[in-house]
N, C-alpha and C positions, 0 to 999 in steps of 0.2 A: 504494500500500500504506500509506504513512504516513498522516498525517491525511487524512480524507476531505474533499475540497474539495466540488465539486458532484457529485451522484450520477450524473447523466447527461450533463452538459455540461462541456466543457473550459474551465477558467478559469486565470487567472494563478496560478502556483504549483502547479497540478495535475500529477500524474504522467501521463506519456504513453508508450505503446509505439508507435513508428513502425514499421510493418511494410511493407517494400518487397517482400521475398521471404524465403524460409526462411533464407538466409544473411545477410540484411541486416535486422536488427531492432535498434532503438536505443531505450533508455529514458532519459528526461530529464524535468526539470521545466520547465514553460512559463515563459518570461521575456519580457516585452514588449521588443521589439527584438532578441531572441535568435534564434540560428539553430542548426540541426543539419545537418551536412554528411555526404555519402557520395559514393561514386564514381558514383552514379546521379543526383546532384543535391542541392540544398540546400533545406531546409524553413525557411521563416520562421515563427517561433513566433506572430507576430501573425495568421497565416493560420488557425491552429487555435483561437484563442480564440473561444468562443461556439459552436463546433461540438459536435454530439452525439458521444459516443464511438461508434465503429463507422462514422464517416464517412470518405469518400475525400477526399484532398487532392492537389493537384498540386505536384510539386517544381519547382525552377527549370528542370530539363531537359524538363519536360512529362510525365514519368513519374508515374503515379498510385500513391499509397501509402495504407495504412489507418492511421487514428488510433484506438488502442484503449487501454483501461485495463489497465495491466500486472498480471498475476497473480504470485503468489509464485514459481511455477515460472519465469516470465520473468525475475524478478530473479535467481534461482539460476543461470540459464543466461547472463544478459547483464549484470546490474546490480550484482552484489556482488563484493567483493574476496575472492579465494580463495588461501590460502597452503598449506593442508593438503589431503590427499585427503578427499573428502566422501562422505556417503551420498547416493545418487541418489534422485530423486523416485519411481522405480519401486519402490524399497525402502521409502520413506517411507509410501506408501499401504498396503502390507501390514503394516507396523509398526503403523499406526493401527488396523487391523482386529484384529491379534493382541492388542493391549493394550486394545482397546475404548475408545479415547480419546474423551473428551467434554469439553464446556465445564465449567469449574469445578474440574477435577482439579488436583492437585499432583503434578508430575512431576519426577523426578530424572534428570539427564543427566550421565554421567561421560565426559569426552573431548569438550569443546566444539569444539575445532578452530577453524574459521573461522565457526562459528555457523549453518550452514545448517540442521542438524537442530534447533537451538535455536529458530530462527525458525519452522520447521514446527510444533513443539510449542507454541510461544507463540501461534501463530495459532489452533490448535485449542482450547486451554484458555480462550481469551477473557479478558475483563477480570476475571472473577471467579476465574480459576485462576492458577497460578503455576508457573514452571519454575526449578529450582535446578540451575545448571550448574557442574561442577567441571572445572578445567583447570590442569595444573601448569606450563604455559608461558605466561609473561606476554605475550609477543609475539602468541601466538594469541588471548589474551583481548582484547587491544586491537583486533585486526581484527574479532573477533566483536562487540565492543561497537559499533564503527562501523557494521557491517552491520545490527545490530539497531536502531540509531538511525535509519538510513536508511529502514528499514521501519516505524518507529513502534511497535516491539514491545518496546523495552528496559524499559519500566515493568512488564512482565509477567514479567521475568526477574531472578534474582539470580545474578550471576556471581562465582565464588569462585576465587581464585588459590591452589589447594590440591591436593595429591595425595590422592585419595580412598583410597589404600591406607593412609593414616594415620588414616582415620576419616571418618564422614559425620555431619553435625550434625543433619539433619532426621529426624523420625520420622513414622510413619503416612503414608508416601508412597503415592500411588495407583498409580503405574506408574513404570518406569525404562527408560532406553535407555543401553546401555553400549557405547562405542566406544573401546576401548583394547587394546593388544597382549596383555596378561596379565590378563584379567578374573577369573581364578580367585583373584587376589590380593585382591579386594575382596568375595568371597562372604560372609564373616562380617559385615562392616559392612553390606553390602547387605541381608542377611537381617534385620538389626536395624532397618534404615531403612524397609522396606516394611511396609505393613499386611497383615493376614492375607488370603491368597488374591490378593494383588496380583501383577500380571504384570511380567516384565522381558524385554527383547529385547537380546541381545548381537549386535553386528555384528563379524564376523571375516572377513578376506580369505583365510585359508589353512586347509586341511583339518586340518593337524596342530594348529592352535590350537583348532579345534572339538573334536577328540578329547581334548585335554588338559582343556578346560573340562568336557566331559561326564564324564570320569573324576573330576574334582575335585568336581562336584556329587553324583555318586553316592557317593563316599567320605565327603563331609562330611554329606550328608543335608540335608533341609529344602527340597527342590525337587521339584516334581511337574509333570505334564502337559507334559513336555519334548518339544520338536519341533525339527527342523532343516530349514530351507527355503532355496531359492535362487530368485530371481525373475528371469526372462528376459523381455525385451520386444522384439518385432519390429514395426517400423513398415512401412506399405505406401505405395506411391505412389498418391495419390488421383486423379491425373489423368494423361493421356498415352494412348499407343496401346494399352497393355495394363495392366490392374490387376495389380500384382505387388508382392512384398516389395521394400523398399529394399535396396541392395547392402551396406549396413552396418547393424549393430544393436548395441545395448548388451546384451552378454551377461553374463558373470560380473563382478560388482562385489564381492560378498562373500556370506558365509553368514549367515543370520539364525537364531539359537538362541533359542527362546522357552521360558520356564519360569515357573512360578507358585510363590510362596512358600507353603510348607506347614509344618506342625509336623514335627519329626524323628520317625522311626519308633519311637524308644525311648519316645515319649510315647503310643504307641498302646495302647488298652485293649480 
């Protein structure tokens, strides 16, 4: 994820995802003389230098494993430090669609936490875009900063140790993602920060929070095209005696409340 080394070939310093099986996936940077160990055997880093990504390699036990370039979702699952509850990839994808996220956009995030959503947004906006993240806990910001540095995305992000309830500096923001327990407390500041017709998605784990947010938006005005969603993902066993769903699934993680900034009704002519 960080600096792109060789596009197709593993080199020293390149990131690698070593895939042994679904439960044994390891992310590391290649070092000459280095090793990565597991209960299924040890990989010598020297053995992967010069290989094409997607190649098979033998561990010390003789077991074969795949050498792949890690994706952002791999880092989220295996390679980043996580202190807070995070928004899951299944929700990230729908958030991107709801907000029509594109390269070059300026995005506001309130509630940075461990920086998982920050990284997702920073990857989408690209080098020409920018993410402004507000987080009131300094310890969370430090973790998020290290995660973003590991991914090579920190330059696309401005992290602010600040409570957004006290105000938002940026104006004409293209979209926003809000992950905080009382988002109704920032509605006025958020309305001032977003450009006309810009979208926002609020992530809330509990139904009573959703109800209070909806009531607050209705009473305050200035929000339209409101929708509430829940994303459920069920994975299937691709191989075996029978094609069937896996016995566990990621079900409820949170509600997504989408809204668009509009002019208050009292300005209607």
